[in-house]
N, C-alpha and C positions, 0 to 999 in steps of 0.2 A: 662707242666703247673706248676708242683711243682717246677721245676727249676726256672721258671719265678718268682714265688711267693717268692722263697728264695732270689733271687736277689733284688726284691723290698723291702722286709723286712730288708735285711742286708744293704740296701742303707742308706745314710745319709738323704735322702729325704723321708724316710719311713713315718714319722708322717704326712707330708703334703699330701702324696699320699693316706693315709688312710682316711683323712678328705674328700678329693675330692671323693673318692669312696663311702663314706657314703652319701654325698649329692646326688650323682647320683642315688644311690639305693632308697633314699627317694622320689626323683622326679618321678622315674619310678613307685613306689608304688602309689603315689598320682594321677598320670595321669591315671593309669589303674583302680582306684577305682571308683565305680558309684557315680555320683553327685546327691545331693538332688534336687528335683523339686521345682521351684519357684511357689509361690502362685498366682492364677489368680486375677488381680485387677478388682474390681467391680466398674463401673462408678457411680459417685455420681448423685443423682436425680437433674434434671434441674429445677430451680424455674421459674414459669410462672404466669402471671396474667390472670384471667379469668372473664367472665361475664356469667350470666345465660340467656338462651334463653327466650325472652319475646314474648307474642302473644297478639295482640290487633288489633282493626280497625285502618286503616292507610291511610292517604292521600298522594299519590305520589306527588313529587315536582320535577320540572326541573329547573336547574339553568343555565342561559345563560346571554348574554349582547347584547347591540346594541346602535345605535345612533339615537337620535330623529330627525325626518324629518317632513316637512310640508305636510299636506294632499293636500292643495290647495295653489298653488303659481302661480301668473299670472303677466303679464305686463299690466300696465295701459295705454291703447291706445285710443286716441280720434277717433270718427267716423265722425267728421267734421273738416274742415279747419278753422283757425282763430287765432287771437291773444289772449293769456292768459291775462285776466284783473284782476283776483283775485284767490287766493288759500287759503285753510283753514289753520289754525294754525297747524293742525295735519299733513299737507302735508310736512313733513320733514323726514329725515332719522331717523327711529326708532319711528315715530309718531304713536300713537294708534288712530284708527278711528272706528266708528260704522257702522253697516249695513245701507246702504242707505244715509249716511251722505254726503252732497256735499263736494267735495275735490278741484275741479278745475272748474273755470268759464271761458268760451271762449266768446269773444265778440259776442253778439247775434243780433246786429242791422240788419245786412243783412238778417238773418234768420227770424226775425219778419216781415221785408218787404216781404220776400218770402211767408209768411203765408197770409199777406194781399192780395198780388197779386193772390194767389191761391184761396182765398175766392171770389175774384171778378170774376175769370173765372168760378167758380162753379155757381155763381149767374147768369151769362150770359148763361151758358149751361142750367140751369133750365128754364129760360125764353124761350130759343130756343125750348126746349122740350115741354113746355106748348103750344107754338105756333103751333108746328107740330102736337100735339095731337088734337088741335082744327081744324086744316086744314084737318086732316085725318077723323075726325068725320063729318065735313061738306061735304067732298067728298063722304062719305058713304051715307049720307042722300040724296044728290043730285042724286046719282045713283039709290037709292031705288025709288025715285020719277019717274025716267025714266022707271022703270020696265023692264029693258032689261036683266034680269038674274043676274048671279053672276059676281061681279066686280073683275077686275084684281088687283094684288098688286100695280101696278103703278097708277092705278086709285085712289086707296085708300091712296096713298102716304106712303105706308109701308116702302120703302127704306129710305125716308127722316126721317121717324119716328125712325127707327133703328139707323140711323146715329146720330140723336139728343141724343138718349139714350146713345150711345157709347161715344159721346163727354162729356156728363155729368159724366159718370163713370170715364173717364180719368181725368177730372178736379177734381173730388172728391179724386181720388188716389193721384194726385199731392198735394192736400191740406193736406192729411194725411202724405205724405212724408215731406212736409214743416214743419208741426207741430212736426213730429218726429225729424227732424234735429234741430229744435229749442230746443226741450227737451235735445238733445245730447250736447248742448253747456254747460250743467252742468254735470260734471262727478262724479259718485259715484260708489261704489262697493257693490255687493250683500251679503257681509259677514262682520262680525267683524274681524279686522285684524291690521297689522302693516306695515307701509311703510318700505320696506327693503332698497331701494335706490331711490332717487329722481334725475331725469335727466332734468327737465324743471322748469321754474319759471315765475313770472309775467313779462309781456312785450314781451315774446318770441312768435314768430309766429310758429304755429305747423300745420302739415298736418295730414289728416286722415291716421291712420296706424303707425304714429311715436310713439316711446315709451317715455311716460312722467315719468314713475316710475315703480318699481317692488314692489309687495306687497304679503303678505301671510296671510292666515286665522289663527285666534287664537281660533277658535271654537273647534278644535281638532287637535291632532298631531298623527303621525304614527311612530312606532318603529319596523323595521324588525328584527326578532330574529332568528339566525341560530340554527337549531336543527338537531340531528342525527335521523335516521329512528327509532332507539330504543326509543329515547326521545319522538318522535311523538306518539309512541304507549303508552307511559306512560300517555300522555294527552288524549288518546282515540280519536284522531282526524285522519281522512284520508287525503290523498293528495287532494287538490282542495276543502277543507272544506270552507264553508261560513256560518257565523252565520245568522239566520233569523232576529235577532235583537241584538243590542249592548250587552245587559245584559245576553244573553244566551251563550256567549262565555266564555271559561275558564278565571278565574280571574288572573291578574298579578300584583305583587307588584314590583314597580321600585324603585331603591335606587341610590342616588348619593351624593357626597360631594359637597355642594354648599354654598357659603358665610360662610365658616367655620363650617358648620353643616351637619350632615347626614340627608338627607331629603328623605321622601317616597311619592310616588304617586301611585294611583290605576288605572289600566286600564283593558282591555279585549282583548283576541285574537278574532279577527273578521273574519279572513280567513287564509288559508295556501296556499303555492305555489302549482301549479298543477303538478310539475315535480321535479326531483332530479338534482341538479347541477352536470354536468358531470365531473367537475374538483375537487370540494371539497367534493362531495358525500353528501352534506347537503341539507336540505329543509329549508324553511323559514315560520315561523309563524308571521303574521302581527298583531301587537297589536295597539290599539288606546286608547288615553286618552282624555276625554272630558274637554273642558274649561281649558286647562293647564295654561293659563296666568292669571286665576283668583286665582291661588294659590299664597302663599307667602313663599318662592320665587317661581316664575313660573317654569314650566318644559319647558325650552326654546329650540328652534330649535338649533341643534348641540350638545346638552348635551349628554355625554356618560353615560349610565346607566347600572347597574346590574339588572337582572330580575329574579324573582322567580315566576314560573308559577304553579298554582294549577292543579294537575292531577287527575287521577282516584282514587276512594276510594277502598281500599282492605279490605275485611272482614276477621278478625282473622288471620292476616299475621304474620309469624315468623320474628321478628325484631332483627337484629344484628348490632353492630357498624361497621363502615367502616374498622376499623383496624383488624377485624377478617377475612377479605377476603384475601386469599393467592393466589398464582399463579394458573392458569387454573381453576378458580372458585371452589377452594377447601377451606375447613376450617379445623382447628385442634380442635379436641374434646378430653376432658379428660374422660376416662372411669372409671368404678367403682374401678379399681385397680390403679388409678392415672397414667395410661399409655396413651400415645398419640395415637389417632385414627384419620385417615384422611378420610374426607367425601367429596363427590362431591355434589355441590348444584347448583341451578339455581337462578340467581338474577332476580327478576321480577319488581324491582322498587327501588327508593331512595328518601329521603327527604333532601339530602345534607350531614347529619351527620350519617345517618343510612341506611341500606339496608334491603329490604324485600326479603326473599328467599323462595324457595321451594326445597324439597328434604327429605332425611331420617333424619329428625331432630325431637327431642322431646322437649316438653315444660320443662323448667328449666334445660336443659342439659348445661353442663359447656363448654363454648367456649373460646379457648385461644385467647387473644388479644395482647399478647406479640409478639415481632419479634423473630422468630427462623430461623436462617440462615441454619441450617442443621437438621431440624426436620425429624424424621422417625417413621414409624409405630412401636408401642411397646415401644417407648422411655419412660424411667422412669421420672416422673415429681414430683415437689413439688408445688401443686396448691396454689395460693394466690388470694383471691377474691379482686377485685379492688373496694374500697369504692366509693360512689357517690361523696363525697367531693374531693377525690383524682382525680377522673376523670375530675371534673370541674377545 
């Protein structure tokens, strides 16, 4: 070893070798020395907005939509044959008519003659019956004078008397039918309505049963509203519900954009479907609006409307904004140490913007309404209360 060192130091490369040796020794010393520990980084508190839990009486609301349909829509059909000789001005496509208003007149001359003919037959039948009554009474008197016991029906002309009565009844029935056919030459409808489509006009010969027009009632309209089973429970209605009267059903506010304006109409749920649709798993609430065409603008057939249905009243419910509800019906609560606490709740209703919940919630508790993609139990927070004007 000494010999090797002597060679190295006596060499002309001795200075360079000494430097390299020093660097090697320094590296070995630094690598073997213990390294100081790094400090643990403390995560910064996450800023969140919150609102305090409010408690008050609350009306549940259900939001849905539907299309306005007619409750009554029929074909205008004559019950007698004949030529149309006159129609009302309202007997046009889109024409408004009143209940009982004459719309179409069919030539009634033959039917008037039919009434006259029937009246004549009734008069003849009455005379025949009067004659048979007199003959029967006379036969009974003659038999009593003979004093030969009880007379037979033939002797008293009972069969002839019954035949005369039947003839009169038949003649009177024919007269009523003739009068009815005469009345049917003037066609009207039993409701206020609108002519949807006209198919016949003046001069046209029509047969009984042919379609002259189609019309629908304007006295009320029907709006089928799809509902989930949960929404039906918010309304407090069972399957197969039927209101005893119109105003006893849940109130509905309908909204639509018509003629450049947002318009509202009021109606009522009058019944619900008796079963659940096997494909959509929905039920239907059927709402009605009275006299929709008396509004300005009217709630017309075919209008698509949004509906807000008034539901059950909840006493002293805990009210939270929709934005507070997280996955799996959980909410994020800020505890006294400004740390996140996860609570499970049950949603029992909504009014569209807010939810009513049950669970381990306290009045004035701070509920996080901010979106937290990776919130966890115990997370340090910086709470910030959302002011009312900011929310709006």
